[in-house]
All heavy atoms as an XYZ file, in Angstrom:
827
protein
N     -12.798     -0.772      6.625
C     -13.063      0.416      5.841
C     -12.194      1.557      6.403
O     -12.697      2.516      6.950
C     -14.534      0.748      5.907
C     -15.021      1.423      4.659
O     -14.216      1.707      3.759
N     -16.303      1.679      4.572
N     -10.927      1.415      6.261
C      -9.951      2.323      6.850
C      -9.436      3.307      5.803
O      -9.211      2.933      4.658
C      -8.789      1.496      7.408
C      -7.801      2.273      8.192
C      -6.746      1.362      8.820
O      -6.871      0.144      8.743
O      -5.789      1.915      9.362
N      -9.216      4.558      6.216
C      -8.749      5.560      5.267
C      -7.376      5.216      4.711
O      -7.149      5.297      3.511
C      -8.727      6.944      5.906
C      -8.186      7.985      4.989
N      -8.860      8.386      3.867
C      -7.022      8.653      4.997
C      -8.132      9.285      3.233
N      -7.016      9.469      3.889
N      -6.437      4.831      5.570
C      -5.115      4.478      5.054
C      -4.802      3.020      5.321
O      -4.902      2.194      4.452
C      -4.009      5.384      5.614
C      -2.648      4.990      5.103
C      -2.320      5.163      3.776
C      -1.722      4.387      5.935
C      -1.089      4.761      3.288
C      -0.481      3.998      5.457
C      -0.173      4.186      4.127
N      -4.387      2.654      6.490
C      -4.133      1.262      6.797
C      -2.687      0.934      7.108
O      -2.102      0.064      6.468
N      -2.103      1.602      8.093
C      -0.703      1.337      8.434
C      -0.527     -0.107      8.885
O       0.526     -0.711      8.660
C      -0.164      2.348      9.478
C       1.367      2.281      9.550
C      -0.795      2.115     10.834
C       2.070      2.691      8.293
N      -1.552     -0.690      9.494
C      -1.483     -2.094      9.889
C      -1.267     -3.001      8.696
O      -0.514     -3.989      8.765
N      -1.888     -2.661      7.595
C      -1.728     -3.440      6.364
C      -0.292     -3.312      5.858
O       0.321     -4.300      5.434
C      -2.733     -2.971      5.284
C      -4.163     -3.204      5.772
C      -2.480     -3.678      3.961
C      -5.208     -2.460      4.972
N       0.255     -2.107      5.903
C       1.633     -1.886      5.463
C       2.590     -2.696      6.336
O       3.522     -3.326      5.823
C       1.995     -0.380      5.497
C       3.464     -0.171      5.217
C       1.141      0.394      4.495
N       2.359     -2.720      7.643
C       3.220     -3.497      8.533
C       3.095     -4.990      8.243
O       4.082     -5.731      8.276
C       2.867     -3.182      9.993
C       3.264     -1.770     10.377
C       2.738     -1.344     11.732
O       1.966     -2.108     12.364
O       3.096     -0.236     12.164
N       1.916     -5.432      7.939
C       1.642     -6.819      7.561
C       2.460     -7.180      6.311
O       3.114     -8.218      6.251
C       0.138     -6.913      7.279
C      -0.442     -8.279      7.204
C      -0.691     -9.004      8.355
C      -0.804     -8.827      5.986
C      -1.276    -10.262      8.290
C      -1.380    -10.077      5.904
C      -1.621    -10.799      7.067
N       2.440     -6.285      5.329
C       3.186     -6.505      4.081
C       4.691     -6.488      4.332
O       5.429     -7.290      3.749
C       2.779     -5.448      3.047
C       1.350     -5.595      2.577
S       0.704     -4.164      1.682
C       1.698     -4.161      0.227
N       5.143     -5.585      5.189
C       6.570     -5.495      5.499
C       7.070     -6.788      6.139
O       8.237     -7.149      5.987
C       6.842     -4.307      6.420
N       6.171     -7.486      6.828
C       6.527     -8.756      7.453
C       6.538     -9.898      6.439
O       6.868    -11.025      6.785
C       5.552     -9.067      8.588
N       6.170     -9.598      5.199
C       6.206    -10.616      4.152
C       4.966    -11.472      4.077
O       4.998    -12.566      3.512
N       3.867    -10.972      4.612
C       2.614    -11.721      4.562
C       1.780    -11.266      3.366
O       1.978    -10.176      2.837
C       1.845    -11.526      5.864
C       2.628    -11.968      7.107
C       1.872    -11.573      8.369
C       2.884    -13.460      7.077
N       0.873    -12.119      2.940
C       0.014    -11.802      1.803
C      -1.276    -11.194      2.341
O      -2.071    -11.877      2.977
C      -0.296    -13.062      0.968
C       0.993    -13.644      0.402
C      -1.289    -12.727     -0.142
C       0.820    -14.972     -0.309
N      -1.502     -9.907      2.094
C      -2.706     -9.277      2.632
C      -3.957     -9.566      1.808
O      -3.920     -9.603      0.583
C      -2.369     -7.780      2.585
C      -1.401     -7.651      1.471
C      -0.621     -8.944      1.448
N      -5.043     -9.782      2.519
C      -6.381     -9.832      1.944
C      -7.157     -8.778      2.713
O      -7.438     -8.946      3.901
C      -7.003    -11.222      2.111
C      -8.493    -11.351      1.801
C      -8.827    -10.838      0.399
C      -8.942    -12.788      1.995
N      -7.447     -7.661      2.051
C      -8.004     -6.491      2.742
C      -9.254     -5.984      2.042
O      -9.537     -6.332      0.889
C      -6.956     -5.365      2.849
C      -5.756     -5.840      3.649
C      -6.507     -4.888      1.482
N      -9.975     -5.130      2.757
C     -11.212     -4.571      2.199
C     -10.906     -3.673      1.003
O      -9.973     -2.866      1.032
C     -11.981     -3.781      3.266
C     -13.390     -3.538      2.859
N     -13.768     -2.396      2.204
C     -14.498     -4.314      2.983
C     -15.063     -2.458      1.945
N     -15.531     -3.614      2.414
N     -11.708     -3.810     -0.013
C     -11.541     -3.069     -1.266
C     -12.128     -1.663     -1.140
O     -13.158     -1.339     -1.730
C     -12.214     -3.846     -2.397
C     -11.909     -3.271     -3.758
O     -11.064     -2.404     -3.897
N     -12.604     -3.746     -4.764
N     -11.462     -0.831     -0.334
C     -11.937      0.543     -0.134
C     -10.787      1.407      0.356
O      -9.740      0.903      0.755
C     -13.057      0.569      0.908
O     -12.564      0.185      2.171
N     -10.994      2.700      0.329
C     -10.067      3.672      0.905
C      -8.618      3.475      0.524
O      -8.276      3.118     -0.607
N      -7.747      3.705      1.502
C      -6.310      3.608      1.285
C      -5.836      2.249      0.807
O      -4.970      2.166     -0.067
N      -6.379      1.154      1.386
C      -5.922     -0.151      0.901
C      -6.077     -0.300     -0.607
O      -5.178     -0.784     -1.285
C      -6.813     -1.137      1.665
C      -7.093     -0.431      2.951
C      -7.243      1.027      2.548
N      -7.203      0.124     -1.147
C      -7.430     -0.005     -2.591
C      -6.638      1.042     -3.378
O      -6.026      0.733     -4.393
C      -8.916      0.137     -2.914
C      -9.163      0.050     -4.438
C     -10.607      0.271     -4.823
N     -11.037      1.593     -4.414
C     -12.264      1.865     -3.998
N     -13.187      0.936     -3.929
N     -12.576      3.098     -3.651
N      -6.646      2.277     -2.916
C      -6.057      3.367     -3.698
C      -4.541      3.455     -3.600
O      -3.891      3.837     -4.565
C      -6.653      4.700     -3.256
S      -8.406      4.834     -3.552
N      -3.994      3.122     -2.439
C      -2.581      3.397     -2.211
C      -1.725      2.191     -1.847
O      -0.535      2.191     -2.105
C      -2.419      4.420     -1.072
C      -3.110      5.724     -1.379
O      -3.002      6.190     -2.517
O      -3.772      6.267     -0.476
N      -2.305      1.197     -1.190
C      -1.471      0.161     -0.589
C      -1.438     -1.114     -1.418
O      -0.397     -1.530     -1.895
C      -1.930     -0.129      0.856
C      -1.883      1.157      1.676
C      -1.045     -1.198      1.484
C      -2.505      1.039      3.042
N      -2.577     -1.760     -1.579
C      -2.635     -3.034     -2.294
C      -3.175     -2.766     -3.699
O      -4.266     -3.181     -4.056
C      -3.509     -4.067     -1.542
C      -3.531     -5.392     -2.284
C      -3.004     -4.253     -0.128
N      -2.409     -2.037     -4.458
C      -2.807     -1.749     -5.828
C      -1.725     -2.300     -6.747
O      -0.539     -2.135     -6.478
C      -3.019     -0.262     -6.048
S      -1.692      0.777     -5.451
N      -2.145     -2.983     -7.769
C      -1.173     -3.550     -8.702
C      -1.742     -3.466    -10.107
O      -2.934     -3.624    -10.311
C      -0.821     -4.983     -8.328
S      -2.210     -5.996     -7.837
N      -0.863     -3.193    -11.047
C      -1.290     -3.038    -12.433
C      -1.361     -4.367    -13.174
O      -2.134     -4.518    -14.100
C      -0.337     -2.086    -13.169
C      -0.376     -0.685    -12.572
O      -1.464     -0.263    -12.130
O       0.662     -0.018    -12.545
N      -0.523     -5.300    -12.781
C      -0.480     -6.594    -13.462
C      -0.353     -7.711    -12.429
O      -0.047     -7.462    -11.266
C       0.736     -6.685    -14.416
O       1.928     -6.684    -13.632
C       0.760     -5.528    -15.407
N      -0.558     -8.933    -12.861
C      -0.368    -10.081    -11.974
C       1.083    -10.163    -11.508
O       1.360    -10.602    -10.405
C      -0.775    -11.378    -12.675
C      -2.263    -11.608    -12.726
C      -2.895    -11.708    -11.337
O      -2.399    -12.476    -10.489
O      -3.887    -11.005    -11.107
N       2.017     -9.726    -12.350
C       3.443     -9.804    -12.015
C       3.813     -8.902    -10.842
O       4.781     -9.170    -10.138
C       4.294     -9.463    -13.228
N       3.032     -7.820    -10.624
C       3.352     -6.942     -9.493
C       2.309     -7.034     -8.374
O       2.261     -6.182     -7.495
C       3.578     -5.500     -9.945
C       2.343     -4.825    -10.515
O       1.302     -5.491    -10.672
O       2.414     -3.622    -10.799
N       1.519     -8.084     -8.390
C       0.512     -8.285     -7.336
C       1.192     -8.310     -5.972
O       2.205     -8.957     -5.780
C      -0.254     -9.582     -7.544
C      -1.236     -9.884     -6.404
C      -1.983    -11.185     -6.611
N      -2.962    -11.079     -7.669
C      -4.167    -10.517     -7.528
N      -4.516     -9.983     -6.372
N      -5.012    -10.487     -8.531
N       0.615     -7.567     -5.014
C       1.180     -7.538     -3.668
C       0.130     -7.860     -2.618
O       0.363     -7.683     -1.430
C       1.846     -6.195     -3.390
S       0.720     -4.799     -3.471
N      -1.040     -8.312     -3.051
C      -2.095     -8.680     -2.125
C      -3.419     -8.816     -2.846
O      -3.478     -8.783     -4.077
N      -4.470     -8.970     -2.059
C      -5.804     -9.194     -2.605
C      -6.801     -8.239     -1.966
O      -6.670     -7.886     -0.792
C      -6.248    -10.636     -2.327
C      -5.479    -11.650     -3.142
C      -4.228    -12.074     -2.725
C      -6.000    -12.162     -4.314
C      -3.504    -12.996     -3.466
C      -5.289    -13.083     -5.054
C      -4.044    -13.499     -4.633
O      -3.332    -14.402     -5.377
N      -7.795     -7.839     -2.748
C      -8.858     -6.948     -2.289
C     -10.196     -7.674     -2.404
O     -10.438     -8.384     -3.383
C      -8.901     -5.684     -3.145
C      -7.658     -4.802     -3.122
C      -7.691     -3.802     -4.274
C      -7.546     -4.075     -1.793
N     -11.060     -7.476     -1.430
C     -12.390     -8.074     -1.456
C     -13.361     -7.154     -0.732
O     -12.952     -6.332      0.097
C     -12.356     -9.443     -0.781
N     -14.659     -7.300     -1.050
C     -15.643     -6.454     -0.371
C     -16.972     -7.148     -0.104
O     -17.902     -6.534      0.390
C     -15.858     -5.144     -1.126
C     -16.274     -5.357     -2.566
O     -16.548     -6.498     -2.969
O     -16.316     -4.351     -3.298
N     -17.068     -8.422     -0.432
C     -18.258     -9.213     -0.110
C     -17.793    -10.547      0.460
O     -16.627    -10.931      0.286
C     -19.114     -9.485     -1.362
O     -18.360    -10.306     -2.263
C     -19.546     -8.195     -2.057
N     -18.702    -11.222      1.112
C     -18.359    -12.547      1.636
C     -17.864    -13.437      0.500
O     -16.843    -14.128      0.621
C     -19.576    -13.193      2.342
C     -19.303    -14.645      2.679
C     -19.951    -12.402      3.590
N     -18.548    -13.384     -0.620
C     -18.181    -14.214     -1.766
C     -16.789    -13.876     -2.295
O     -16.008    -14.765     -2.619
C     -19.216    -14.073     -2.890
C     -20.579    -14.616     -2.550
C     -21.425    -13.677     -1.684
O     -21.077    -12.475     -1.524
O     -22.434    -14.159     -1.142
N     -16.468    -12.576     -2.359
C     -15.155    -12.199     -2.889
C     -14.042    -12.548     -1.909
O     -12.943    -12.925     -2.321
C     -15.118    -10.718     -3.283
O     -15.334     -9.870     -2.186
N     -14.326    -12.481     -0.595
C     -13.328    -12.922      0.389
C     -13.072    -14.418      0.252
O     -11.928    -14.864      0.267
C     -13.767    -12.590      1.822
C     -13.397    -11.192      2.270
C     -14.333    -10.164      2.235
C     -12.122    -10.906      2.720
C     -14.000     -8.885      2.644
C     -11.778     -9.627      3.127
C     -12.726     -8.624      3.084
O     -12.380     -7.357      3.482
N     -14.130    -15.197      0.102
C     -13.989    -16.649     -0.055
C     -13.204    -16.964     -1.323
O     -12.286    -17.800     -1.309
C     -15.375    -17.339     -0.072
C     -15.256    -18.803     -0.495
C     -16.046    -17.220      1.282
N     -13.523    -16.291     -2.409
C     -12.820    -16.513     -3.675
C     -11.330    -16.202     -3.525
O     -10.466    -16.959     -3.979
C     -13.440    -15.650     -4.780
C     -12.791    -15.817     -6.120
C     -13.425    -14.911     -7.167
C     -12.666    -15.063     -8.465
N     -12.903    -13.959     -9.365
N     -11.007    -15.067     -2.898
C      -9.602    -14.685     -2.708
C      -8.871    -15.676     -1.802
O      -7.734    -16.063     -2.097
C      -9.502    -13.273     -2.133
S      -9.921    -11.960     -3.296
N      -9.512    -16.069     -0.703
C      -8.886    -17.048      0.186
C      -8.599    -18.353     -0.549
O      -7.523    -18.937     -0.406
C      -9.768    -17.311      1.407
C      -9.737    -16.247      2.487
C     -10.815    -16.510      3.535
C      -8.364    -16.172      3.132
N      -9.559    -18.798     -1.326
C      -9.365    -20.017     -2.115
C      -8.168    -19.859     -3.057
O      -7.322    -20.751     -3.165
C     -10.636    -20.350     -2.900
C     -10.508    -21.555     -3.739
N     -10.466    -22.835     -3.229
C     -10.389    -21.691     -5.084
C     -10.327    -23.698     -4.207
N     -10.268    -23.027     -5.346
N      -8.100    -18.709     -3.720
C      -6.986    -18.455     -4.641
C      -5.645    -18.412     -3.904
O      -4.657    -18.990     -4.362
C      -7.218    -17.149     -5.396
C      -6.197    -16.888     -6.474
C      -6.498    -15.658     -7.316
O      -7.683    -15.319     -7.496
O      -5.519    -15.041     -7.796
N      -5.615    -17.749     -2.753
C      -4.370    -17.662     -1.975
C      -3.902    -19.046     -1.544
O      -2.735    -19.402     -1.696
C      -4.549    -16.728     -0.756
C      -4.739    -15.279     -1.226
C      -3.357    -16.839      0.191
C      -5.239    -14.329     -0.144
N      -4.836    -19.847     -1.019
C      -4.467    -21.183     -0.544
C      -4.040    -22.110     -1.677
O      -3.289    -23.054     -1.461
C      -5.605    -21.819      0.252
C      -5.868    -21.147      1.571
C      -7.159    -20.921      2.003
C      -4.825    -20.714      2.385
C      -7.408    -20.307      3.224
C      -5.061    -20.097      3.603
C      -6.356    -19.894      4.021
N      -4.495    -21.820     -2.894
C      -4.164    -22.662     -4.046
C      -2.892    -22.215     -4.776
O      -2.446    -22.887     -5.707
C      -5.343    -22.674     -5.026
N      -2.312    -21.102     -4.362
C      -1.118    -20.587     -5.050
C       0.054    -21.569     -4.952
O       0.255    -22.223     -3.923
C      -0.682    -19.263     -4.423
C      -1.516    -18.021     -4.714
C      -1.078    -16.879     -3.813
C      -1.422    -17.635     -6.174
N       0.820    -21.615     -6.021
C       2.083    -22.354     -5.997
C       3.045    -21.598     -5.078
O       2.940    -20.376     -4.913
C       2.680    -22.425     -7.408
C       1.828    -23.187     -8.400
C       1.782    -24.675     -8.100
O       2.803    -25.216     -7.614
O       0.727    -25.277     -8.336
N       3.989    -22.310     -4.502
C       4.955    -21.675     -3.602
C       5.698    -20.528     -4.274
O       5.931    -19.487     -3.655
C       5.964    -22.698     -3.077
C       5.354    -23.628     -2.045
O       4.259    -23.317     -1.516
O       5.969    -24.670     -1.770
N       6.027    -20.696     -5.547
C       6.753    -19.633     -6.259
C       5.892    -18.381     -6.410
O       6.408    -17.264     -6.324
C       7.219    -20.128     -7.634
O       6.108    -20.526     -8.418
N       4.590    -18.560     -6.613
C       3.690    -17.407     -6.712
C       3.513    -16.722     -5.360
O       3.453    -15.497     -5.278
C       2.335    -17.832     -7.275
C       2.431    -18.292     -8.722
O       3.279    -17.749     -9.462
O       1.662    -19.188     -9.107
N       3.417    -17.522     -4.287
C       3.333    -16.938     -2.942
C       4.582    -16.110     -2.650
O       4.496    -15.005     -2.121
C       3.200    -18.039     -1.887
C       1.863    -18.713     -1.862
C       1.858    -19.805     -0.798
C       0.605    -20.625     -0.883
N       0.621    -21.781      0.023
N       5.731    -16.669     -3.005
C       6.992    -15.966     -2.763
C       7.037    -14.644     -3.526
O       7.462    -13.621     -2.987
C       8.170    -16.859     -3.153
C       9.557    -16.318     -2.843
C       9.730    -16.102     -1.345
C      10.620    -17.284     -3.356
N       6.586    -14.644     -4.784
C       6.572    -13.420     -5.583
C       5.660    -12.368     -4.960
O       6.035    -11.194     -4.849
C       6.131    -13.717     -7.020
C       6.012    -12.504     -7.941
C       7.366    -11.807     -8.110
C       5.434    -12.910     -9.282
N       4.468    -12.762     -4.519
C       3.539    -11.804     -3.909
C       4.132    -11.255     -2.614
O       4.058    -10.048     -2.348
C       2.167    -12.454     -3.663
C       1.506    -12.791     -4.999
C       1.267    -11.530     -2.836
C       0.253    -13.639     -4.877
N       4.752    -12.122     -1.820
C       5.376    -11.657     -0.573
C       6.511    -10.674     -0.858
O       6.651     -9.657     -0.177
C       5.888    -12.853      0.223
C       4.786    -13.644      0.847
C       5.321    -14.841      1.603
N       4.240    -15.446      2.346
C       4.017    -16.745      2.400
N       4.829    -17.587      1.784
N       3.009    -17.208      3.098
N       7.308    -10.986     -1.875
C       8.403    -10.090     -2.257
C       7.848     -8.739     -2.717
O       8.338     -7.679     -2.315
C       9.231    -10.740     -3.374
C      10.375     -9.915     -3.860
C      11.086    -10.613     -5.005
C      12.014     -9.641     -5.693
N      12.402    -10.073     -7.017
N       6.809     -8.776     -3.544
C       6.178     -7.537     -4.014
C       5.591     -6.745     -2.851
O       5.681     -5.511     -2.819
C       5.080     -7.842     -5.030
C       5.613     -8.348     -6.352
O       6.796     -8.209     -6.657
N       4.748     -8.969     -7.135
N       4.987     -7.448     -1.885
C       4.395     -6.771     -0.728
C       5.469     -6.070      0.093
O       5.296     -4.914      0.490
C       3.632     -7.784      0.134
N       6.578     -6.748      0.313
C       7.674     -6.114      1.073
C       8.190     -4.885      0.328
O       8.432     -3.835      0.927
C       8.823     -7.100      1.273
C       8.611     -8.055      2.386
C       9.883     -8.834      2.689
N       9.609     -9.879      3.632
C       9.718    -11.172      3.380
N      10.113    -11.588      2.192
N       9.449    -12.057      4.306
N       8.388     -5.022     -0.984
C       8.885     -3.896     -1.786
C       7.925     -2.719     -1.730
O       8.341     -1.565     -1.628
C       9.091     -4.320     -3.237
O      10.093     -5.283     -3.330
N       6.626     -2.994     -1.802
C       5.634     -1.924     -1.777
C       5.588     -1.255     -0.397
O       5.385     -0.053     -0.283
C       4.261     -2.475     -2.143
C       3.201     -1.433     -2.214
C       2.495     -1.455     -3.536
N       1.520     -0.389     -3.579
C       1.732      0.774     -4.175
N       2.858      0.984     -4.803
N       0.813      1.709     -4.174
N       5.783     -2.042      0.646
C       5.672     -1.491      1.996
C       6.716     -0.416      2.278
O       6.451      0.510      3.054
C       5.769     -2.605      3.044
O       7.079     -3.110      3.147
N       7.880     -0.503      1.661
C       8.915      0.499      1.938
C       8.560      1.880      1.391
O       9.167      2.868      1.778
C      10.323      0.063      1.448
C      10.764     -1.213      2.124
C      10.377     -0.048     -0.050
N       7.564      1.935      0.511
C       7.112      3.234      0.006
C       6.505      4.089      1.112
O       6.360      5.295      0.965
C       6.074      3.052     -1.106
C       6.530      2.342     -2.367
C       5.354      2.145     -3.311
C       7.640      3.118     -3.050
N       6.151      3.437      2.227
C       5.449      4.132      3.304
C       6.288      4.288      4.567
O       5.758      4.582      5.623
C       4.154      3.373      3.634
C       3.265      3.198      2.439
C       3.254      2.006      1.743
C       2.489      4.242      1.976
C       2.449      1.840      0.626
C       1.685      4.089      0.856
C       1.666      2.878      0.185
N       7.608      4.123      4.467
C       8.430      4.252      5.674
C       8.575      5.719      6.072
O       8.279      6.629      5.303
C       9.781      3.537      5.542
C      10.796      4.271      4.673
O      10.512      5.378      4.191
O      11.888      3.720      4.484
N       9.006      5.948      7.305
C       9.081      7.305      7.870
C       9.960      8.245      7.053
O       9.603      9.401      6.828
C       9.598      7.268      9.307
C       8.587      6.694     10.276
O       7.395      6.631      9.933
O       9.000      6.310     11.388
N      11.119      7.769      6.631
C      12.044      8.633      5.892
C      11.452      9.077      4.566
O      11.566     10.239      4.182
C      13.380      7.929      5.664
C      14.175      7.756      6.951
O      13.955      8.559      7.890
O      14.998      6.834      7.009
N      10.808      8.162      3.850
C      10.193      8.534      2.573
C       9.042      9.512      2.795
O       8.882     10.473      2.058
C       9.707      7.297      1.830
C      10.843      6.487      1.262
C      10.320      5.509      0.248
C      11.363      4.524     -0.155
N      12.322      4.944     -1.088
N       8.226      9.262      3.824
C       7.127     10.176      4.122
C       7.654     11.571      4.445
O       7.172     12.569      3.916
C       6.282      9.649      5.286
C       5.189     10.598      5.687
C       3.994     10.621      4.991
C       5.371     11.487      6.728
C       2.985     11.511      5.339
C       4.373     12.384      7.085
C       3.179     12.390      6.385
N       8.644     11.625      5.319
C       9.227     12.907      5.729
C       9.773     13.654      4.513
O       9.527     14.850      4.332
C      10.334     12.666      6.762
C      10.883     13.913      7.392
C      11.928     13.596      8.468
N      11.387     12.765      9.539
C      11.715     11.482      9.750
N      12.600     10.879      8.996
N      11.163     10.815     10.738
N      10.509     12.951      3.673
C      11.107     13.559      2.493
C      10.038     14.105      1.541
O      10.138     15.233      1.052
C      11.987     12.532      1.782
O      12.483     13.054      0.582
N       9.006     13.310      1.282
C       7.933     13.758      0.389
C       7.177     14.935      0.990
O       6.819     15.873      0.287
C       6.972     12.603      0.095
C       7.536     11.570     -0.835
C       6.532     10.462     -1.086
C       7.128      9.380     -1.948
N       6.188      8.270     -2.168
N       6.939     14.865      2.307
C       6.223     15.950      2.989
C       6.996     17.256      2.860
O       6.436     18.295      2.505
C       6.003     15.583      4.463
C       5.225     16.613      5.214
C       3.848     16.659      5.127
C       5.867     17.554      6.017
C       3.119     17.613      5.817
C       5.155     18.508      6.714
C       3.770     18.541      6.611
N       8.288     17.221      3.138
C       9.123     18.419      3.050
C       9.151     18.952      1.620
O       9.063     20.161      1.399
C      10.541     18.129      3.578
C      10.483     17.939      5.099
C      11.524     19.240      3.209
C      11.754     17.399      5.714
N       9.236     18.068      0.649
C       9.239     18.489     -0.758
C       7.950     19.220     -1.112
O       7.977     20.280     -1.753
C       9.436     17.268     -1.681
O      10.692     16.674     -1.383
C       9.388     17.659     -3.146
N       6.812     18.668     -0.685
C       5.522     19.292     -0.990
C       5.395     20.638     -0.290
O       4.977     21.637     -0.895
C       4.352     18.351     -0.605
C       3.024     19.079     -0.661
C       4.333     17.136     -1.514
N       5.766     20.706      0.980
C       5.678     21.971      1.725
C       6.589     23.023      1.096
O       6.182     24.179      0.903
C       6.012     21.765      3.221
C       6.186     23.099      3.930
C       4.928     20.937      3.898
N       7.810     22.630      0.754
C       8.730     23.580      0.112
C       8.187     24.090     -1.208
O       8.319     25.281     -1.522
C      10.113     22.960     -0.067
C      10.885     22.905      1.231
O      10.615     23.658      2.159
N      11.852     22.012      1.283
N       7.575     23.224     -1.986
C       7.028     23.677     -3.274
C       5.859     24.635     -3.060
O       5.693     25.599     -3.808
C       6.619     22.501     -4.156
O       5.496     21.845     -3.637
N       5.046     24.403     -2.024
C       3.959     25.339     -1.709
C       4.504     26.697     -1.305
O       3.980     27.734     -1.708
C       3.082     24.772     -0.589
C       2.171     23.619     -0.958
C       1.511     23.048      0.294
C       1.120     24.061     -1.958
N       5.554     26.682     -0.515
C       6.176     27.938     -0.082
C       6.787     28.657     -1.287
O       6.635     29.873     -1.434
C       7.230     27.679      1.008
C       6.537     27.207      2.281
C       8.072     28.925      1.272
C       7.477     26.670      3.340
N       7.476     27.916     -2.160
C       8.090     28.515     -3.352
C       7.038     29.128     -4.268
O       7.252     30.184     -4.860
C       8.903     27.476     -4.126
C      10.157     27.051     -3.386
O      10.555     27.747     -2.429
O      10.731     26.004     -3.762
N       5.883     28.465     -4.378
C       4.814     28.951     -5.262
C       4.041     30.109     -4.646
O       3.384     30.864     -5.344
C       3.845     27.807     -5.586
C       4.460     26.720     -6.443
C       3.578     25.495     -6.552
O       2.399     25.535     -6.101
O       4.057     24.477     -7.086
N       4.114     30.237     -3.321
C       3.355     31.272     -2.605
C       4.286     31.976     -1.614
O       4.188     31.763     -0.410
C       2.185     30.640     -1.848
C       1.258     29.881     -2.758
O       0.533     30.481     -3.519
N       1.304     28.567     -2.687
N       5.184     32.835     -2.106
C       6.182     33.445     -1.232
C       5.590     34.222     -0.053
O       6.220     34.334      0.988
C       6.966     34.373     -2.147
C       6.359     34.281     -3.487
C       5.273     33.262     -3.471
N       4.400     34.735     -0.165
C       3.783     35.484      0.934
C       3.139     34.601      1.980
O       2.621     35.085      2.983
N       3.154     33.305      1.741
C       2.507     32.363      2.645
C       3.117     32.377      4.037
O       2.430     32.333      5.042
C       2.575     30.943      2.054
C       1.742     29.855      2.691
C       0.260     30.177      2.583
C       2.030     28.521      2.038
N       4.420     32.452      4.092
C       5.114     32.469      5.379
C       5.901     33.768      5.474
O       6.720     34.074      4.619
C       6.055     31.253      5.515
C       5.249     29.972      5.508
C       6.901     31.369      6.763
C       6.063     28.719      5.638
N       5.644     34.503      6.532
C       6.362     35.759      6.729
C       7.698     35.487      7.402
O       7.880     34.469      8.037
C       5.513     36.706      7.571
C       4.219     37.058      6.877
C       3.419     38.006      7.712
C       2.088     38.193      6.978
N       1.509     39.439      7.158
N       8.613     36.420      7.236
C       9.928     36.260      7.870
C       9.772     36.099      9.376
O       8.980     36.784     10.013
C      10.813     37.482      7.589
C      11.179     37.578      6.132
O      11.198     36.530      5.452
O      11.451     38.707      5.697
N      10.542     35.190      9.920
C      10.472     34.937     11.366
C      11.348     35.874     12.132
O      12.394     36.213     11.850
C      10.856     33.486     11.650
C       9.937     32.470     11.015
C      10.458     31.054     11.255
C       8.539     32.584     11.612
């Protein structure tokens, strides 16, 4: 039940198929997919749902495993340091632009 889950992102960057708790950052930001074609992992929140997901993962065809691993790697780069830094600076600059009195001259 982690707010973000950098460990999960590192797991995905390594090309592994994540099975993570269906809460917080993992659900909202990391292992979220709109279609089966962009699936990058699995979410579960009960013993039964973990068992179901594990069964599904173990039963995947090699081509499907490869697609999920590829999607996971692609998704993981959204969270690298350079992208975070760039987005952070963009947001801070827009706040400053919208509120010129926020920061006084140094």
